[in-house]
C-alpha positions as CSV (number, residue, x, y, z in Angstrom):
1,M,153.4,314.7,-44.0
2,A,150.9,313.9,-46.5
3,T,147.4,315.5,-46.0
4,L,144.4,313.4,-46.2
5,S,143.3,314.6,-49.3
6,E,146.6,314.1,-50.7
7,F,146.7,310.3,-49.3
8,I,143.4,309.6,-50.9
9,Q,144.4,311.1,-54.3
10,N,147.7,308.9,-54.3
11,S,146.3,305.6,-53.1
12,P,146.3,302.9,-55.9
13,W,143.0,302.5,-56.0
14,A,142.0,306.3,-56.5
15,R,144.1,306.3,-59.7
16,S,141.9,304.2,-61.4
17,I,138.5,305.3,-60.5
18,S,136.7,308.3,-62.6
19,A,137.2,311.7,-61.2
20,K,133.5,311.9,-60.5
21,H,133.5,308.7,-58.3
22,L,136.9,309.8,-56.7
23,A,135.1,313.1,-55.7
24,F,132.1,311.3,-53.9
25,V,134.5,309.2,-52.2
26,A,136.6,311.9,-51.0
27,S,134.0,314.0,-49.5
28,A,132.9,311.2,-47.0
29,V,136.4,310.2,-46.2
30,V,137.4,311.2,-42.3
31,E,140.7,310.9,-40.5
32,H,141.5,309.5,-37.6
33,Q,144.8,309.5,-35.0
34,L,145.1,306.5,-33.2
35,R,147.7,306.3,-29.9
36,K,150.0,302.7,-29.6
37,D,148.4,299.9,-29.2
38,E,144.7,301.3,-29.2
39,F,142.1,299.1,-31.4
40,V,140.7,300.3,-34.5
41,Y,138.4,297.4,-34.3
42,R,137.6,294.1,-32.7
43,R,137.2,290.4,-33.6
44,G,133.4,290.4,-33.6
45,D,132.6,294.0,-34.5
46,P,130.4,294.7,-37.7
47,P,132.4,296.4,-40.5
48,T,131.3,300.1,-40.7
49,N,134.7,301.2,-42.5
50,W,137.3,301.0,-44.8
51,I,140.7,301.3,-43.1
52,G,143.7,303.1,-45.0
53,V,146.9,303.9,-43.1
54,I,148.5,307.6,-43.9
55,E,151.1,307.2,-41.1
56,G,152.4,304.8,-38.7
57,E,151.6,301.0,-38.5
58,L,148.3,298.5,-37.6
59,R,148.8,294.7,-37.3
60,M,146.2,292.1,-37.5
61,V,146.2,290.0,-34.5
62,R,144.6,287.9,-32.9
63,F,144.2,286.4,-29.2
64,S,143.8,283.1,-27.6
65,R,141.6,282.2,-24.8
66,N,144.5,282.9,-22.3
67,G,145.5,286.4,-23.9
68,K,148.2,285.6,-25.8
69,M,148.7,287.6,-28.7
70,T,150.2,286.8,-32.4
71,A,150.5,288.9,-35.3
72,L,148.9,287.9,-38.7
73,W,149.4,290.5,-40.8
74,R,151.4,293.9,-40.7
75,V,149.6,297.0,-42.7
76,P,151.9,299.7,-43.5
77,A,151.5,303.3,-44.4
78,G,149.9,303.5,-47.7
79,D,148.1,300.1,-47.4
80,W,144.2,299.6,-46.7
81,I,142.6,296.9,-44.9
82,G,139.3,295.6,-43.8
83,E,137.4,295.1,-47.3
84,A,136.8,291.3,-47.1
85,S,134.5,291.9,-44.0
86,L,132.7,294.9,-45.7
87,V,132.3,292.3,-49.1
88,F,131.8,289.1,-47.7
89,L,132.0,288.7,-44.0
90,G,129.7,290.7,-42.2
91,Q,131.9,290.9,-39.3
92,R,135.3,291.4,-37.9
93,R,137.3,288.4,-37.7
94,F,140.6,289.6,-36.4
95,D,141.7,292.4,-34.2
96,L,143.5,295.4,-35.4
97,I,145.3,297.4,-33.5
98,A,147.8,300.4,-34.3
99,H,151.6,299.0,-33.6
100,R,152.5,302.6,-33.0
101,A,151.1,306.3,-33.2
102,S,149.1,306.3,-36.6
103,R,147.3,308.8,-38.8
104,I,144.3,306.5,-40.6
105,A,141.5,307.3,-42.8
106,Y,137.9,306.1,-42.8
107,I,135.7,305.7,-45.5
108,P,132.2,304.8,-44.3
109,K,130.6,301.4,-45.2
110,D,127.9,303.0,-47.5
111,T,130.1,304.8,-49.5
112,F,132.5,301.8,-49.8
113,S,129.5,299.9,-51.1
114,W,128.5,302.7,-53.4
115,L,131.9,302.6,-55.0
116,F,131.9,298.9,-55.0
117,E,128.4,298.7,-57.0
118,N,129.5,301.4,-59.5
119,S,133.2,301.0,-60.3
120,V,134.7,298.3,-62.4
121,P,138.2,299.4,-61.9
122,F,137.6,299.5,-58.4
123,N,136.5,296.0,-58.2
124,N,139.4,294.9,-60.3
125,Y,141.8,296.6,-57.7
126,L,139.9,294.3,-54.8
127,V,140.3,291.5,-56.8
128,H,144.2,291.7,-57.4
129,K,144.5,293.1,-53.6
130,L,142.2,290.1,-52.3
131,A,144.3,287.4,-54.6
132,H,147.5,288.7,-53.5
133,R,146.6,288.9,-49.6
134,M,145.6,285.5,-50.1
135,G,148.6,284.1,-51.6
136,Q,150.9,286.0,-48.8
137,M,148.9,284.1,-46.1
138,A,149.0,280.8,-48.1
139,A,153.1,281.1,-48.4
140,M,152.9,282.0,-44.6
141,L,151.5,279.0,-44.0
142,A,153.7,276.7,-46.0
143,V,156.7,278.4,-44.5
144,D,155.5,278.0,-41.0
145,R,154.5,274.0,-41.4
146,L,157.5,273.0,-43.3
147,Q,160.4,274.9,-42.8
148,G,162.3,276.1,-39.7
149,A,162.9,279.4,-37.7
150,T,165.3,281.2,-40.0
151,A,163.1,280.6,-43.1
152,R,160.2,281.8,-41.4
153,T,162.1,285.2,-40.2
154,A,163.7,285.2,-43.9
155,F,160.2,285.5,-45.2
156,C,159.1,287.9,-42.9
157,L,161.8,290.4,-43.7
158,V,161.3,289.8,-47.8
159,S,157.4,290.3,-47.1
160,I,158.2,293.8,-45.0
161,A,161.1,294.6,-47.4
162,E,158.8,294.3,-50.5
163,A,156.2,296.3,-48.8
164,E,158.7,298.9,-48.3
165,R,160.0,299.3,-51.7
166,K,156.8,300.4,-52.8
167,S,158.1,303.9,-52.0
168,S,161.5,303.2,-51.8
169,D,164.4,301.5,-53.6
170,E,166.4,301.2,-50.4
171,E,166.1,297.8,-49.0
172,L,166.3,298.7,-45.4
173,V,163.6,297.1,-43.0
174,K,162.8,299.4,-40.0
175,I,162.3,297.0,-37.3
176,S,163.6,295.7,-34.3
177,Q,164.9,291.9,-33.8
178,E,162.1,291.3,-31.2
179,Q,159.2,292.4,-33.5
180,L,160.5,290.6,-36.1
181,G,160.2,287.4,-34.1
182,F,156.7,288.2,-32.8
183,L,155.5,288.6,-36.6
184,A,157.6,285.0,-37.6
185,G,155.6,283.5,-34.6
186,L,158.9,282.8,-32.7
187,S,160.3,283.8,-29.4
188,R,162.9,286.4,-28.8
189,Q,165.5,283.6,-28.3
190,H,164.8,282.0,-31.8
191,A,164.7,285.0,-33.4
192,N,167.7,286.2,-32.4
193,R,169.5,282.9,-33.4
194,A,167.6,283.2,-37.0
195,V,168.7,286.5,-37.5
196,A,172.3,285.6,-36.4
197,S,172.1,283.0,-39.0
198,L,171.4,285.4,-41.3
199,V,173.8,287.8,-40.9
200,K,176.2,285.0,-40.6
201,D,175.7,284.3,-44.1
202,G,175.9,287.7,-45.3
203,L,172.1,288.3,-46.4
204,I,171.3,290.8,-43.5
205,V,173.4,293.7,-41.7
206,L,172.4,295.0,-38.3
207,S,172.7,298.8,-38.0
208,N,170.5,301.1,-34.9
209,R,167.7,298.8,-34.8
210,R,167.6,298.2,-38.6
211,I,167.9,295.5,-41.0
212,V,169.5,296.2,-43.9
213,I,169.1,293.5,-46.6
214,H,172.0,292.9,-48.8
215,D,170.9,289.6,-50.7
216,L,167.2,289.5,-50.9
217,E,167.1,286.7,-53.6
218,G,169.2,285.0,-51.2
219,L,166.6,285.5,-48.2
220,K,164.0,284.0,-50.8
221,K,165.6,280.7,-51.7
222,L,165.8,280.1,-47.9
223,Y,161.7,279.6,-47.8
224,D,161.4,278.6,-52.0
225,L,159.0,275.3,-51.5
């Protein structure tokens, strides 16, 4: 279990900035505990912090007028979220909730802004991070509009697997079929059919509410546009 200090020091952006800048950030960061389904922030809130996930998982979601929720982005342990609102937008555009009990780090807006204004390496990190996320969302939109349920499910599995493999070489996705369908924007019935098709083709195997990926490149070919 990583301490708050270890989490900050091991974050990718922290390894690129100067020791002086890192010490300044470390003096301001605070840890917060979240219960399952607790809101980190709500749509329309003014941005007050940059958020890092020490343990657990967050979900960026959007609610319809009738209360139906859809997941737009998954924020696993080790990742950071909320920089776009701090730099460009001025308010939160989505809701952010804890998918399960989580530990998160808060870097206050003033500290984030100071680092943004004074550290070129930190700016480079943010540019690459935002470009990567934009590319992922553009790909997700294309798959959603041009491909079927199986391709959408494959895309979600690959996205999750590649994020998890940052800390492990094991191609094991810790997610239920219901949760996978939620991320892919599918009903449980359609998600189950898509997963069954992937199992039949030998691309994945189900094991104790987890999905073992046998052929990552094969999954990618299903949604290759």
